[in-house]
C-alpha angles and dihedrals in degrees: 000000000000089000090051092050090047091050092048092048091050091048092050091050092049093049092046091050091049093050091047090051092052091048091051091050093049111124095011128112136170129231125191133188125199137171099217094197092230101161113127116266088231141356113216102317096333118102111230108162107357094163094050123116095256120191099318094046091048090056089053091049090053091049090048092053092047092052094046089057100206112182089231130012125186120195138195130203094030092157122125105010101048098134093045089051101044106034092076088054100048097092093061106023141059109220136211125241115281115236098207143259140287103246139123093229112084095016127101103233127179099211091189091061104032090151088074097050124106127172108234096226131102100196091227121139133172131196129184132181117265105264093048110100125218111211100174142357129188132174134204131186120229113264090215129049137153132202126059106171096002140024093064093311094263093161091058093073133040102251119182140111140290124214119210128192107203137179117207122219091260091056097257113143123214139168122225128195117200115192146163119206132203117291131207136210113261090229091055091048093051091049094045093245097124100087093119091051088051092049091049091053092050090053089049090054087052092051093047092047093050092049091051093049094045091055100032116134132149094301121101115245125217120198118199137166150085103308095174082218139121123192092235094058105025124056095231095143099049097038100040116010100038094044093053093046091047089065089065089225099103148000124235128212136181112215093212093050092048100044105025107027103045094256092293123126113221112251118257106246109168141324088238094063112117103210097189092051089049092053093245094151093055097041103042104015093233115143130180090246103090141182114202128167137200123211116196111225092236096046132090091245137202133240135204115248100175139021125193136180096207103218095141111108095352091127143086124200089352094304127112110249093231140356093271135050122226115261115207132187129187115214131197126205115252132032120295120267105257090219090067092226090135086090091074110109107246090195090070095051125100131209122284125026122332132191124221133179120232090272091061094252118141114247135172120276095258093066119090110246142097128328117211116198125185138179116255092261089054089233096126139032133192121204121213122181 
């Protein structure tokens, strides 16, 4: 009998913990962005991406993404190892249409006029957990590029952006833009010879901004991808964020700025700044892979609650799987509480009403502070100062 009571008690605790976990996760979803470095290692006899992950590394990237279990993952440079990358994900994810590879075989190429050739593929790929519904997807190429046989060969492929309209399992509707902007050779950046790459990216920010504003409704918009930009060398804030906010129709946030950089955008210094050479990644944590989001003023909104540069385990034999790490952000439905009390650890709270001082420390009821009230299922809390 004692064993039966112990078993029943344990079962109740497990079930209660499971239900509490689901309640805590209600209204949250995760989004990741990753440049999978899928250019071919060589074309014919020419070396293109000899240090890339290749087929074997792409399989490992797919397995990594499947194990991480992001609700949505959006990739760039999914070119020549698409099957290796996506087959490990197929059990859990619905995947976008692949645009093709960068190879001589299967493409009509006029070798006498290579300057006119462009591979009709954008390298963009989206995956979302089964249960999330895609209602529409459109793609557009950038109207401005630079670099045919140099400057990262951006004019050799059809870079651009894809726009996804998605409905989450709880019925929430969002829009996601996945994009890949012009790159530049590190040597050109260090020598200050990348001004045309810089100009192309600014025009791409303009094009992306205009598309978002032209189609803006009440749904929140998430923008992810490899921007090849840093705030100190690219005028992202003035050309994109400030212009959208100046319309009065929406607010724009960068998850890294909010959660990792104290809410402060790095100052624009110069388009000739080479952030990687200056150690910007190590010192500030900013990477060119970004997650921004737009909240229409008349919508319910979303807000970022966690940001992660996922370096843990993204290696094989001591080597990084690709030349970028995944960046993941967890969002919660609704706008953030302006009091900032969301930082209180719900896992340490008990049932009933609790009292906290303004530092989030629990105190007795006689001390002036904050009262947190919740429903019995702990699914909601109301804050009273």
